[in-house]
PDB file of N, H, CA, C and O in Angstrom:
ATOM      1  N   MET A   1      24.253  -3.295  21.314  1.00  0.00           N
ATOM      2  CA  MET A   1      23.558  -2.169  20.716  1.00  0.00           C
ATOM      3  C   MET A   1      23.192  -2.464  19.261  1.00  0.00           C
ATOM      4  O   MET A   1      22.086  -2.156  18.818  1.00  0.00           O
ATOM      5  N   LEU A   2      24.119  -3.054  18.531  1.00  0.00           N
ATOM      6  H   LEU A   2      25.017  -3.305  18.891  1.00  0.00           H
ATOM      7  CA  LEU A   2      23.864  -3.373  17.127  1.00  0.00           C
ATOM      8  C   LEU A   2      22.738  -4.398  17.000  1.00  0.00           C
ATOM      9  O   LEU A   2      21.924  -4.326  16.080  1.00  0.00           O
ATOM     10  N   THR A   3      22.700  -5.351  17.933  1.00  0.00           N
ATOM     11  H   THR A   3      23.361  -5.409  18.681  1.00  0.00           H
ATOM     12  CA  THR A   3      21.634  -6.359  17.914  1.00  0.00           C
ATOM     13  C   THR A   3      20.274  -5.716  18.127  1.00  0.00           C
ATOM     14  O   THR A   3      19.301  -6.084  17.469  1.00  0.00           O
ATOM     15  N   LEU A   4      20.201  -4.767  19.035  1.00  0.00           N
ATOM     16  H   LEU A   4      20.991  -4.468  19.570  1.00  0.00           H
ATOM     17  CA  LEU A   4      18.949  -4.071  19.307  1.00  0.00           C
ATOM     18  C   LEU A   4      18.469  -3.313  18.071  1.00  0.00           C
ATOM     19  O   LEU A   4      17.281  -3.336  17.748  1.00  0.00           O
ATOM     20  N   ILE A   5      19.370  -2.658  17.398  1.00  0.00           N
ATOM     21  H   ILE A   5      20.335  -2.640  17.661  1.00  0.00           H
ATOM     22  CA  ILE A   5      19.021  -1.928  16.181  1.00  0.00           C
ATOM     23  C   ILE A   5      18.565  -2.898  15.100  1.00  0.00           C
ATOM     24  O   ILE A   5      17.592  -2.632  14.394  1.00  0.00           O
ATOM     25  N   THR A   6      19.263  -4.020  14.967  1.00  0.00           N
ATOM     26  H   THR A   6      20.053  -4.237  15.540  1.00  0.00           H
ATOM     27  CA  THR A   6      18.899  -5.032  13.978  1.00  0.00           C
ATOM     28  C   THR A   6      17.506  -5.586  14.253  1.00  0.00           C
ATOM     29  O   THR A   6      16.708  -5.745  13.330  1.00  0.00           O
ATOM     30  N   LEU A   7      17.210  -5.880  15.518  1.00  0.00           N
ATOM     31  H   LEU A   7      17.858  -5.750  16.268  1.00  0.00           H
ATOM     32  CA  LEU A   7      15.883  -6.378  15.883  1.00  0.00           C
ATOM     33  C   LEU A   7      14.801  -5.349  15.592  1.00  0.00           C
ATOM     34  O   LEU A   7      13.716  -5.699  15.127  1.00  0.00           O
ATOM     35  N   HIS A   8      15.091  -4.090  15.861  1.00  0.00           N
ATOM     36  H   HIS A   8      15.972  -3.806  16.238  1.00  0.00           H
ATOM     37  CA  HIS A   8      14.131  -3.025  15.608  1.00  0.00           C
ATOM     38  C   HIS A   8      13.849  -2.889  14.105  1.00  0.00           C
ATOM     39  O   HIS A   8      12.700  -2.715  13.699  1.00  0.00           O
ATOM     40  N   ILE A   9      14.877  -2.966  13.307  1.00  0.00           N
ATOM     41  H   ILE A   9      15.811  -3.107  13.637  1.00  0.00           H
ATOM     42  CA  ILE A   9      14.715  -2.880  11.850  1.00  0.00           C
ATOM     43  C   ILE A   9      13.937  -4.088  11.332  1.00  0.00           C
ATOM     44  O   ILE A   9      13.071  -3.941  10.470  1.00  0.00           O
ATOM     45  N   ALA A  10      14.237  -5.275  11.849  1.00  0.00           N
ATOM     46  H   ALA A  10      14.940  -5.394  12.549  1.00  0.00           H
ATOM     47  CA  ALA A  10      13.517  -6.481  11.427  1.00  0.00           C
ATOM     48  C   ALA A  10      12.035  -6.373  11.778  1.00  0.00           C
ATOM     49  O   ALA A  10      11.184  -6.764  10.979  1.00  0.00           O
ATOM     50  N   ALA A  11      11.717  -5.851  12.957  1.00  0.00           N
ATOM     51  H   ALA A  11      12.409  -5.534  13.606  1.00  0.00           H
ATOM     52  CA  ALA A  11      10.320  -5.670  13.364  1.00  0.00           C
ATOM     53  C   ALA A  11       9.626  -4.658  12.462  1.00  0.00           C
ATOM     54  O   ALA A  11       8.459  -4.837  12.111  1.00  0.00           O
ATOM     55  N   TRP A  12      10.332  -3.600  12.087  1.00  0.00           N
ATOM     56  H   TRP A  12      11.280  -3.455  12.372  1.00  0.00           H
ATOM     57  CA  TRP A  12       9.759  -2.579  11.217  1.00  0.00           C
ATOM     58  C   TRP A  12       9.465  -3.170   9.832  1.00  0.00           C
ATOM     59  O   TRP A  12       8.423  -2.882   9.242  1.00  0.00           O
ATOM     60  N   ILE A  13      10.379  -3.992   9.318  1.00  0.00           N
ATOM     61  H   ILE A  13      11.225  -4.226   9.797  1.00  0.00           H
ATOM     62  CA  ILE A  13      10.178  -4.622   8.012  1.00  0.00           C
ATOM     63  C   ILE A  13       8.982  -5.566   8.060  1.00  0.00           C
ATOM     64  O   ILE A  13       8.182  -5.591   7.125  1.00  0.00           O
ATOM     65  N   LYS A  14       8.846  -6.349   9.141  1.00  0.00           N
ATOM     66  H   LYS A  14       9.496  -6.329   9.900  1.00  0.00           H
ATOM     67  CA  LYS A  14       7.705  -7.245   9.279  1.00  0.00           C
ATOM     68  C   LYS A  14       6.406  -6.452   9.343  1.00  0.00           C
ATOM     69  O   LYS A  14       5.409  -6.847   8.737  1.00  0.00           O
ATOM     70  N   ALA A  15       6.406  -5.342  10.067  1.00  0.00           N
ATOM     71  H   ALA A  15       7.216  -5.022  10.559  1.00  0.00           H
ATOM     72  CA  ALA A  15       5.195  -4.510  10.159  1.00  0.00           C
ATOM     73  C   ALA A  15       4.818  -3.971   8.781  1.00  0.00           C
ATOM     74  O   ALA A  15       3.637  -3.922   8.438  1.00  0.00           O
ATOM     75  N   ARG A  16       5.803  -3.571   7.998  1.00  0.00           N
ATOM     76  H   ARG A  16       6.763  -3.611   8.276  1.00  0.00           H
ATOM     77  CA  ARG A  16       5.524  -3.077   6.644  1.00  0.00           C
ATOM     78  C   ARG A  16       4.937  -4.179   5.764  1.00  0.00           C
ATOM     79  O   ARG A  16       4.015  -3.929   4.988  1.00  0.00           O
ATOM     80  N   ARG A  17       5.461  -5.385   5.882  1.00  0.00           N
ATOM     81  H   ARG A  17       6.210  -5.589   6.513  1.00  0.00           H
ATOM     82  CA  ARG A  17       4.937  -6.513   5.096  1.00  0.00           C
ATOM     83  C   ARG A  17       3.506  -6.851   5.514  1.00  0.00           C
ATOM     84  O   ARG A  17       2.646  -7.103   4.670  1.00  0.00           O
ATOM     85  N   ASP A  18       3.262  -6.854   6.828  1.00  0.00           N
ATOM     86  H   ASP A  18       3.961  -6.649   7.514  1.00  0.00           H
ATOM     87  CA  ASP A  18       1.909  -7.139   7.316  1.00  0.00           C
ATOM     88  C   ASP A  18       0.921  -6.100   6.806  1.00  0.00           C
ATOM     89  O   ASP A  18      -0.181  -6.446   6.382  1.00  0.00           O
ATOM     90  N   ARG A  19       1.304  -4.842   6.843  1.00  0.00           N
ATOM     91  H   ARG A  19       2.199  -4.560   7.188  1.00  0.00           H
ATOM     92  CA  ARG A  19       0.425  -3.773   6.361  1.00  0.00           C
ATOM     93  C   ARG A  19       0.186  -3.893   4.858  1.00  0.00           C
ATOM     94  O   ARG A  19      -0.922  -3.647   4.382  1.00  0.00           O
ATOM     95  N   ALA A  20       1.211  -4.265   4.122  1.00  0.00           N
ATOM     96  H   ALA A  20       2.111  -4.464   4.509  1.00  0.00           H
ATOM     97  CA  ALA A  20       1.042  -4.445   2.676  1.00  0.00           C
ATOM     98  C   ALA A  20       0.069  -5.593   2.395  1.00  0.00           C
ATOM     99  O   ALA A  20      -0.758  -5.502   1.488  1.00  0.00           O
ATOM    100  N   ALA A  21       0.171  -6.662   3.169  1.00  0.00           N
ATOM    101  H   ALA A  21       0.843  -6.736   3.906  1.00  0.00           H
ATOM    102  CA  ALA A  21      -0.738  -7.799   2.989  1.00  0.00           C
ATOM    103  C   ALA A  21      -2.173  -7.388   3.308  1.00  0.00           C
ATOM    104  O   ALA A  21      -3.100  -7.784   2.602  1.00  0.00           O
ATOM    105  N   LEU A  22      -2.364  -6.605   4.356  1.00  0.00           N
ATOM    106  H   LEU A  22      -1.611  -6.283   4.930  1.00  0.00           H
ATOM    107  CA  LEU A  22      -3.714  -6.154   4.691  1.00  0.00           C
ATOM    108  C   LEU A  22      -4.250  -5.177   3.649  1.00  0.00           C
ATOM    109  O   LEU A  22      -5.433  -5.220   3.310  1.00  0.00           O
ATOM    110  N   ARG A  23      -3.392  -4.301   3.140  1.00  0.00           N
ATOM    111  H   ARG A  23      -2.431  -4.266   3.415  1.00  0.00           H
ATOM    112  CA  ARG A  23      -3.837  -3.392   2.076  1.00  0.00           C
ATOM    113  C   ARG A  23      -4.262  -4.185   0.848  1.00  0.00           C
ATOM    114  O   ARG A  23      -5.205  -3.806   0.153  1.00  0.00           O
ATOM    115  N   ASN A  24      -3.566  -5.281   0.584  1.00  0.00           N
ATOM    116  H   ASN A  24      -2.801  -5.588   1.148  1.00  0.00           H
ATOM    117  CA  ASN A  24      -3.930  -6.151  -0.530  1.00  0.00           C
ATOM    118  C   ASN A  24      -5.320  -6.763  -0.315  1.00  0.00           C
ATOM    119  O   ASN A  24      -6.065  -6.964  -1.275  1.00  0.00           O
ATOM    120  N   LEU A  25      -5.665  -7.056   0.933  1.00  0.00           N
ATOM    121  H   LEU A  25      -5.060  -6.893   1.712  1.00  0.00           H
ATOM    122  CA  LEU A  25      -6.998  -7.601   1.214  1.00  0.00           C
ATOM    123  C   LEU A  25      -8.098  -6.615   0.843  1.00  0.00           C
ATOM    124  O   LEU A  25      -9.202  -7.023   0.483  1.00  0.00           O
ATOM    125  N   LEU A  26      -7.806  -5.323   0.929  1.00  0.00           N
ATOM    126  H   LEU A  26      -6.910  -4.991   1.221  1.00  0.00           H
ATOM    127  CA  LEU A  26      -8.820  -4.323   0.595  1.00  0.00           C
ATOM    128  C   LEU A  26      -9.175  -4.338  -0.887  1.00  0.00           C
ATOM    129  O   LEU A  26     -10.196  -3.775  -1.283  1.00  0.00           O
ATOM    130  N   THR A  27      -8.344  -4.977  -1.710  1.00  0.00           N
ATOM    131  H   THR A  27      -7.515  -5.434  -1.388  1.00  0.00           H
ATOM    132  CA  THR A  27      -8.651  -5.065  -3.135  1.00  0.00           C
ATOM    133  C   THR A  27      -9.588  -6.240  -3.427  1.00  0.00           C
ATOM    134  O   THR A  27     -10.102  -6.372  -4.538  1.00  0.00           O
ATOM    135  N   LYS A  28      -9.802  -7.084  -2.425  1.00  0.00           N
ATOM    136  H   LYS A  28      -9.384  -6.977  -1.523  1.00  0.00           H
ATOM    137  CA  LYS A  28     -10.641  -8.273  -2.608  1.00  0.00           C
ATOM    138  C   LYS A  28     -12.118  -7.930  -2.443  1.00  0.00           C
ATOM    139  O   LYS A  28     -12.481  -6.932  -1.820  1.00  0.00           O
ATOM    140  N   ASP A  29     -12.948  -8.779  -3.014  1.00  0.00           N
ATOM    141  H   ASP A  29     -12.653  -9.590  -3.520  1.00  0.00           H
ATOM    142  CA  ASP A  29     -14.398  -8.653  -2.907  1.00  0.00           C
ATOM    143  C   ASP A  29     -14.831  -8.920  -1.462  1.00  0.00           C
ATOM    144  O   ASP A  29     -14.160  -9.652  -0.734  1.00  0.00           O
ATOM    145  N   ASP A  30     -15.947  -8.328  -1.054  1.00  0.00           N
ATOM    146  H   ASP A  30     -16.493  -7.733  -1.645  1.00  0.00           H
ATOM    147  CA  ASP A  30     -16.449  -8.521   0.305  1.00  0.00           C
ATOM    148  C   ASP A  30     -16.760  -9.986   0.600  1.00  0.00           C
ATOM    149  O   ASP A  30     -16.629 -10.427   1.742  1.00  0.00           O
ATOM    150  N   HIS A  31     -17.168 -10.739  -0.415  1.00  0.00           N
ATOM    151  H   HIS A  31     -17.274 -10.380  -1.342  1.00  0.00           H
ATOM    152  CA  HIS A  31     -17.456 -12.158  -0.209  1.00  0.00           C
ATOM    153  C   HIS A  31     -16.183 -12.937   0.121  1.00  0.00           C
ATOM    154  O   HIS A  31     -16.206 -13.856   0.939  1.00  0.00           O
ATOM    155  N   VAL A  32     -15.093 -12.569  -0.509  1.00  0.00           N
ATOM    156  H   VAL A  32     -15.074 -11.822  -1.173  1.00  0.00           H
ATOM    157  CA  VAL A  32     -13.810 -13.220  -0.231  1.00  0.00           C
ATOM    158  C   VAL A  32     -13.385 -12.906   1.203  1.00  0.00           C
ATOM    159  O   VAL A  32     -12.941 -13.793   1.932  1.00  0.00           O
ATOM    160  N   LEU A  33     -13.521 -11.651   1.599  1.00  0.00           N
ATOM    161  H   LEU A  33     -13.881 -10.930   1.006  1.00  0.00           H
ATOM    162  CA  LEU A  33     -13.181 -11.276   2.973  1.00  0.00           C
ATOM    163  C   LEU A  33     -14.063 -12.023   3.964  1.00  0.00           C
ATOM    164  O   LEU A  33     -13.589 -12.479   5.005  1.00  0.00           O
ATOM    165  N   ASP A  34     -15.339 -12.147   3.640  1.00  0.00           N
ATOM    166  H   ASP A  34     -15.723 -11.777   2.795  1.00  0.00           H
ATOM    167  CA  ASP A  34     -16.263 -12.865   4.519  1.00  0.00           C
ATOM    168  C   ASP A  34     -15.859 -14.328   4.651  1.00  0.00           C
ATOM    169  O   ASP A  34     -15.958 -14.900   5.736  1.00  0.00           O
ATOM    170  N   ASP A  35     -15.403 -14.939   3.558  1.00  0.00           N
ATOM    171  H   ASP A  35     -15.323 -14.474   2.677  1.00  0.00           H
ATOM    172  CA  ASP A  35     -14.931 -16.328   3.611  1.00  0.00           C
ATOM    173  C   ASP A  35     -13.728 -16.469   4.543  1.00  0.00           C
ATOM    174  O   ASP A  35     -13.526 -17.523   5.146  1.00  0.00           O
ATOM    175  N   MET A  36     -12.935 -15.411   4.659  1.00  0.00           N
ATOM    176  H   MET A  36     -13.100 -14.555   4.169  1.00  0.00           H
ATOM    177  CA  MET A  36     -11.785 -15.424   5.553  1.00  0.00           C
ATOM    178  C   MET A  36     -12.165 -15.063   6.983  1.00  0.00           C
ATOM    179  O   MET A  36     -11.326 -15.111   7.882  1.00  0.00           O
ATOM    180  N   GLY A  37     -13.422 -14.703   7.194  1.00  0.00           N
ATOM    181  H   GLY A  37     -14.104 -14.664   6.464  1.00  0.00           H
ATOM    182  CA  GLY A  37     -13.865 -14.324   8.532  1.00  0.00           C
ATOM    183  C   GLY A  37     -13.564 -12.888   8.872  1.00  0.00           C
ATOM    184  O   GLY A  37     -13.510 -12.526  10.047  1.00  0.00           O
ATOM    185  N   LEU A  38     -13.365 -12.054   7.853  1.00  0.00           N
ATOM    186  H   LEU A  38     -13.409 -12.348   6.898  1.00  0.00           H
ATOM    187  CA  LEU A  38     -13.053 -10.640   8.054  1.00  0.00           C
ATOM    188  C   LEU A  38     -14.115  -9.771   7.401  1.00  0.00           C
ATOM    189  O   LEU A  38     -14.771 -10.171   6.438  1.00  0.00           O
ATOM    190  N   ALA A  39     -14.265  -8.594   7.938  1.00  0.00           N
ATOM    191  H   ALA A  39     -13.732  -8.269   8.720  1.00  0.00           H
ATOM    192  CA  ALA A  39     -15.104  -7.574   7.314  1.00  0.00           C
ATOM    193  C   ALA A  39     -14.184  -6.448   6.855  1.00  0.00           C
ATOM    194  O   ALA A  39     -13.127  -6.221   7.444  1.00  0.00           O
ATOM    195  N   ARG A  40     -14.587  -5.755   5.813  1.00  0.00           N
ATOM    196  H   ARG A  40     -15.445  -5.940   5.335  1.00  0.00           H
ATOM    197  CA  ARG A  40     -13.761  -4.683   5.270  1.00  0.00           C
ATOM    198  C   ARG A  40     -13.420  -3.639   6.333  1.00  0.00           C
ATOM    199  O   ARG A  40     -12.290  -3.151   6.388  1.00  0.00           O
ATOM    200  N   PHE A  41     -14.406  -3.293   7.185  1.00  0.00           N
ATOM    201  H   PHE A  41     -15.323  -3.689   7.140  1.00  0.00           H
ATOM    202  CA  PHE A  41     -14.142  -2.270   8.202  1.00  0.00           C
ATOM    203  C   PHE A  41     -13.096  -2.752   9.207  1.00  0.00           C
ATOM    204  O   PHE A  41     -12.365  -1.936   9.768  1.00  0.00           O
ATOM    205  N   GLU A  42     -13.013  -4.061   9.442  1.00  0.00           N
ATOM    206  H   GLU A  42     -13.607  -4.724   8.986  1.00  0.00           H
ATOM    207  CA  GLU A  42     -12.009  -4.583  10.375  1.00  0.00           C
ATOM    208  C   GLU A  42     -10.605  -4.427   9.806  1.00  0.00           C
ATOM    209  O   GLU A  42      -9.670  -4.075  10.525  1.00  0.00           O
ATOM    210  N   VAL A  43     -10.465  -4.688   8.515  1.00  0.00           N
ATOM    211  H   VAL A  43     -11.225  -4.974   7.931  1.00  0.00           H
ATOM    212  CA  VAL A  43      -9.168  -4.525   7.865  1.00  0.00           C
ATOM    213  C   VAL A  43      -8.772  -3.050   7.884  1.00  0.00           C
ATOM    214  O   VAL A  43      -7.626  -2.716   8.184  1.00  0.00           O
ATOM    215  N   GLU A  44      -9.718  -2.171   7.564  1.00  0.00           N
ATOM    216  H   GLU A  44     -10.649  -2.442   7.320  1.00  0.00           H
ATOM    217  CA  GLU A  44      -9.436  -0.735   7.583  1.00  0.00           C
ATOM    218  C   GLU A  44      -9.082  -0.258   8.986  1.00  0.00           C
ATOM    219  O   GLU A  44      -8.198   0.580   9.160  1.00  0.00           O
ATOM    220  N   GLU A  45      -9.783  -0.799   9.992  1.00  0.00           N
ATOM    221  H   GLU A  45     -10.501  -1.480   9.850  1.00  0.00           H
ATOM    222  CA  GLU A  45      -9.497  -0.423  11.374  1.00  0.00           C
ATOM    223  C   GLU A  45      -8.094  -0.870  11.785  1.00  0.00           C
ATOM    224  O   GLU A  45      -7.375  -0.127  12.453  1.00  0.00           O
ATOM    225  N   ALA A  46      -7.707  -2.078  11.389  1.00  0.00           N
ATOM    226  H   ALA A  46      -8.291  -2.682  10.846  1.00  0.00           H
ATOM    227  CA  ALA A  46      -6.371  -2.582  11.709  1.00  0.00           C
ATOM    228  C   ALA A  46      -5.300  -1.733  11.030  1.00  0.00           C
ATOM    229  O   ALA A  46      -4.259  -1.453  11.625  1.00  0.00           O
ATOM    230  N   LEU A  47      -5.549  -1.326   9.795  1.00  0.00           N
ATOM    231  H   LEU A  47      -6.394  -1.553   9.312  1.00  0.00           H
ATOM    232  CA  LEU A  47      -4.572  -0.489   9.090  1.00  0.00           C
ATOM    233  C   LEU A  47      -4.446   0.889   9.718  1.00  0.00           C
ATOM    234  O   LEU A  47      -3.423   1.553   9.547  1.00  0.00           O
ATOM    235  N   GLY A  48      -5.464   1.326  10.438  1.00  0.00           N
ATOM    236  H   GLY A  48      -6.295   0.786  10.576  1.00  0.00           H
ATOM    237  CA  GLY A  48      -5.419   2.628  11.091  1.00  0.00           C
ATOM    238  C   GLY A  48      -4.649   2.636  12.399  1.00  0.00           C
ATOM    239  O   GLY A  48      -4.410   3.698  12.975  1.00  0.00           O
ATOM    240  N   LEU A  49      -4.256   1.452  12.875  1.00  0.00           N
ATOM    241  H   LEU A  49      -4.450   0.590  12.407  1.00  0.00           H
ATOM    242  CA  LEU A  49      -3.511   1.380  14.130  1.00  0.00           C
ATOM    243  C   LEU A  49      -2.084   1.879  13.937  1.00  0.00           C
ATOM    244  O   LEU A  49      -1.528   1.761  12.845  1.00  0.00           O
ATOM    245  N   PRO A  50      -1.495   2.432  14.981  1.00  0.00           N
ATOM    246  CA  PRO A  50      -0.088   2.866  14.891  1.00  0.00           C
ATOM    247  C   PRO A  50       0.846   1.677  14.644  1.00  0.00           C
ATOM    248  O   PRO A  50       0.475   0.528  14.884  1.00  0.00           O
ATOM    249  N   TYR A  51       2.052   1.962  14.167  1.00  0.00           N
ATOM    250  H   TYR A  51       2.353   2.895  13.972  1.00  0.00           H
ATOM    251  CA  TYR A  51       3.014   0.917  13.823  1.00  0.00           C
ATOM    252  C   TYR A  51       3.444   0.083  15.025  1.00  0.00           C
ATOM    253  O   TYR A  51       3.900  -1.046  14.849  1.00  0.00           O
ATOM    254  N   ARG A  52       3.314   0.603  16.225  1.00  0.00           N
ATOM    255  H   ARG A  52       2.943   1.521  16.368  1.00  0.00           H
ATOM    256  CA  ARG A  52       3.768  -0.160  17.397  1.00  0.00           C
ATOM    257  C   ARG A  52       2.864  -1.359  17.694  1.00  0.00           C
ATOM    258  O   ARG A  52       3.233  -2.232  18.480  1.00  0.00           O
ATOM    259  N   PHE A  53       1.678  -1.407  17.068  1.00  0.00           N
ATOM    260  H   PHE A  53       1.378  -0.698  16.429  1.00  0.00           H
ATOM    261  CA  PHE A  53       0.770  -2.527  17.240  1.00  0.00           C
ATOM    262  C   PHE A  53       1.025  -3.590  16.178  1.00  0.00           C
ATOM    263  O   PHE A  53       1.379  -3.277  15.041  1.00  0.00           O
ATOM    264  N   ASN A  54       0.844  -4.834  16.558  1.00  0.00           N
ATOM    265  H   ASN A  54       0.557  -5.088  17.482  1.00  0.00           H
ATOM    266  CA  ASN A  54       0.937  -5.945  15.616  1.00  0.00           C
ATOM    267  C   ASN A  54      -0.410  -6.027  14.905  1.00  0.00           C
ATOM    268  O   ASN A  54      -1.364  -6.578  15.453  1.00  0.00           O
ATOM    269  N   ILE A  55      -0.498  -5.488  13.699  1.00  0.00           N
ATOM    270  H   ILE A  55       0.278  -5.041  13.254  1.00  0.00           H
ATOM    271  CA  ILE A  55      -1.802  -5.395  13.044  1.00  0.00           C
ATOM    272  C   ILE A  55      -2.309  -6.742  12.551  1.00  0.00           C
ATOM    273  O   ILE A  55      -3.518  -6.927  12.410  1.00  0.00           O
ATOM    274  N   ALA A  56      -1.419  -7.682  12.286  1.00  0.00           N
ATOM    275  H   ALA A  56      -0.436  -7.533  12.400  1.00  0.00           H
ATOM    276  CA  ALA A  56      -1.879  -9.015  11.893  1.00  0.00           C
ATOM    277  C   ALA A  56      -2.633  -9.652  13.058  1.00  0.00           C
ATOM    278  O   ALA A  56      -3.690 -10.254  12.869  1.00  0.00           O
ATOM    279  N   GLU A  57      -2.089  -9.515  14.246  1.00  0.00           N
ATOM    280  H   GLU A  57      -1.230  -9.025  14.400  1.00  0.00           H
ATOM    281  CA  GLU A  57      -2.759 -10.041  15.441  1.00  0.00           C
ATOM    282  C   GLU A  57      -4.048  -9.275  15.707  1.00  0.00           C
ATOM    283  O   GLU A  57      -5.055  -9.871  16.090  1.00  0.00           O
ATOM    284  N   ALA A  58      -4.027  -7.970  15.510  1.00  0.00           N
ATOM    285  H   ALA A  58      -3.209  -7.485  15.199  1.00  0.00           H
ATOM    286  CA  ALA A  58      -5.232  -7.156  15.723  1.00  0.00           C
ATOM    287  C   ALA A  58      -6.347  -7.585  14.774  1.00  0.00           C
ATOM    288  O   ALA A  58      -7.505  -7.675  15.182  1.00  0.00           O
ATOM    289  N   ALA A  59      -6.010  -7.850  13.521  1.00  0.00           N
ATOM    290  H   ALA A  59      -5.069  -7.777  13.190  1.00  0.00           H
ATOM    291  CA  ALA A  59      -7.019  -8.284  12.546  1.00  0.00           C
ATOM    292  C   ALA A  59      -7.582  -9.651  12.922  1.00  0.00           C
ATOM    293  O   ALA A  59      -8.783  -9.890  12.797  1.00  0.00           O
ATOM    294  N   ARG A  60      -6.706 -10.552  13.386  1.00  0.00           N
ATOM    295  H   ARG A  60      -5.731 -10.359  13.488  1.00  0.00           H
ATOM    296  CA  ARG A  60      -7.187 -11.868  13.830  1.00  0.00           C
ATOM    297  C   ARG A  60      -8.138 -11.724  15.014  1.00  0.00           C
ATOM    298  O   ARG A  60      -9.180 -12.377  15.061  1.00  0.00           O
ATOM    299  N   ASN A  61      -7.781 -10.875  15.963  1.00  0.00           N
ATOM    300  H   ASN A  61      -6.934 -10.344  15.925  1.00  0.00           H
ATOM    301  CA  ASN A  61      -8.634 -10.672  17.130  1.00  0.00           C
ATOM    302  C   ASN A  61      -9.967 -10.056  16.741  1.00  0.00           C
ATOM    303  O   ASN A  61     -11.004 -10.420  17.294  1.00  0.00           O
ATOM    304  N   MET A  62      -9.947  -9.127  15.798  1.00  0.00           N
ATOM    305  H   MET A  62      -9.103  -8.831  15.349  1.00  0.00           H
ATOM    306  CA  MET A  62     -11.189  -8.507  15.351  1.00  0.00           C
ATOM    307  C   MET A  62     -12.105  -9.543  14.714  1.00  0.00           C
ATOM    308  O   MET A  62     -13.307  -9.559  14.980  1.00  0.00           O
ATOM    309  N   SER A  63     -11.542 -10.411  13.871  1.00  0.00           N
ATOM    310  H   SER A  63     -10.566 -10.398  13.655  1.00  0.00           H
ATOM    311  CA  SER A  63     -12.379 -11.410  13.212  1.00  0.00           C
ATOM    312  C   SER A  63     -12.901 -12.417  14.229  1.00  0.00           C
ATOM    313  O   SER A  63     -14.036 -12.878  14.105  1.00  0.00           O
ATOM    314  N   ARG A  64     -12.111 -12.763  15.216  1.00  0.00           N
ATOM    315  H   ARG A  64     -11.189 -12.389  15.316  1.00  0.00           H
ATOM    316  CA  ARG A  64     -12.586 -13.675  16.257  1.00  0.00           C
ATOM    317  C   ARG A  64     -13.720 -13.032  17.035  1.00  0.00           C
ATOM    318  O   ARG A  64     -14.690 -13.705  17.382  1.00  0.00           O
ATOM    319  N   ARG A  65     -13.613 -11.734  17.315  1.00  0.00           N
ATOM    320  H   ARG A  65     -12.825 -11.187  17.032  1.00  0.00           H
ATOM    321  CA  ARG A  65     -14.673 -11.021  18.022  1.00  0.00           C
ATOM    322  C   ARG A  65     -15.943 -10.996  17.197  1.00  0.00           C
ATOM    323  O   ARG A  65     -17.031 -11.229  17.724  1.00  0.00           O
ATOM    324  N   SER A  66     -15.817 -10.711  15.890  1.00  0.00           N
ATOM    325  H   SER A  66     -14.934 -10.521  15.462  1.00  0.00           H
ATOM    326  CA  SER A  66     -17.016 -10.610  15.051  1.00  0.00           C
ATOM    327  C   SER A  66     -17.691 -11.967  14.874  1.00  0.00           C
ATOM    328  O   SER A  66     -18.903 -12.043  14.669  1.00  0.00           O
ATOM    329  N   LEU A  67     -16.899 -13.042  14.954  1.00  0.00           N
ATOM    330  H   LEU A  67     -15.915 -12.981  15.121  1.00  0.00           H
ATOM    331  CA  LEU A  67     -17.469 -14.386  14.842  1.00  0.00           C
ATOM    332  C   LEU A  67     -17.963 -14.909  16.196  1.00  0.00           C
ATOM    333  O   LEU A  67     -18.595 -15.963  16.259  1.00  0.00           O
ATOM    334  N   GLY A  68     -17.677 -14.178  17.276  1.00  0.00           N
ATOM    335  H   GLY A  68     -17.164 -13.321  17.225  1.00  0.00           H
ATOM    336  CA  GLY A  68     -18.095 -14.602  18.599  1.00  0.00           C
ATOM    337  C   GLY A  68     -17.242 -15.720  19.171  1.00  0.00           C
ATOM    338  O   GLY A  68     -17.689 -16.436  20.066  1.00  0.00           O
ATOM    339  N   LEU A  69     -16.009 -15.886  18.668  1.00  0.00           N
ATOM    340  H   LEU A  69     -15.645 -15.304  17.941  1.00  0.00           H
ATOM    341  CA  LEU A  69     -15.153 -16.976  19.126  1.00  0.00           C
ATOM    342  C   LEU A  69     -14.387 -16.643  20.387  1.00  0.00           C
ATOM    343  O   LEU A  69     -13.814 -17.536  21.012  1.00  0.00           O
ATOM    344  N   ASP A  70     -14.363 -15.383  20.775  1.00  0.00           N
ATOM    345  H   ASP A  70     -14.828 -14.658  20.268  1.00  0.00           H
ATOM    346  CA  ASP A  70     -13.579 -15.019  21.954  1.00  0.00           C
ATOM    347  C   ASP A  70     -14.414 -15.034  23.235  1.00  0.00           C
ATOM    348  O   ASP A  70     -13.912 -14.698  24.308  1.00  0.00           O
ATOM    349  N   GLN A  71     -15.666 -15.417  23.126  1.00  0.00           N
ATOM    350  H   GLN A  71     -16.073 -15.689  22.254  1.00  0.00           H
ATOM    351  CA  GLN A  71     -16.516 -15.463  24.312  1.00  0.00           C
ATOM    352  C   GLN A  71     -16.252 -16.738  25.077  1.00  0.00           C
ATOM    353  O   GLN A  71     -16.119 -17.815  24.497  1.00  0.00           O
ATOM    354  N   ARG A  72     -16.180 -16.602  26.377  1.00  0.00           N
ATOM    355  H   ARG A  72     -16.288 -15.727  26.848  1.00  0.00           H
ATOM    356  CA  ARG A  72     -15.947 -17.767  27.232  1.00  0.00           C
ATOM    357  C   ARG A  72     -17.249 -18.511  27.465  1.00  0.00           C
ATOM    358  O   ARG A  72     -18.317 -17.913  27.598  1.00  0.00           O
ATOM    359  N   LEU A  73     -17.133 -19.814  27.511  1.00  0.00           N
ATOM    360  H   LEU A  73     -16.266 -20.299  27.403  1.00  0.00           H
ATOM    361  CA  LEU A  73     -18.326 -20.636  27.742  1.00  0.00           C
ATOM    362  C   LEU A  73     -18.597 -20.794  29.209  1.00  0.00           C
ATOM    363  O   LEU A  73     -19.563 -21.456  29.591  1.00  0.00           O
TER     364      LEU A  73
END
């Protein structure tokens, strides 16, 4: 039981760090975000997701979609 609680707390801390990193991206210029393959609306959309979602992965998937990298050949 203690291990489960510890894992849950660790996941919550990681989610908070990921969200803080994404919020930090919103302070960057649009050109910097574009160089990273992200659009401002994608970062904002990822931040709007509930905590149960891995927003770092969601942001990566959004940028891959906008770049057309997720299309199968």
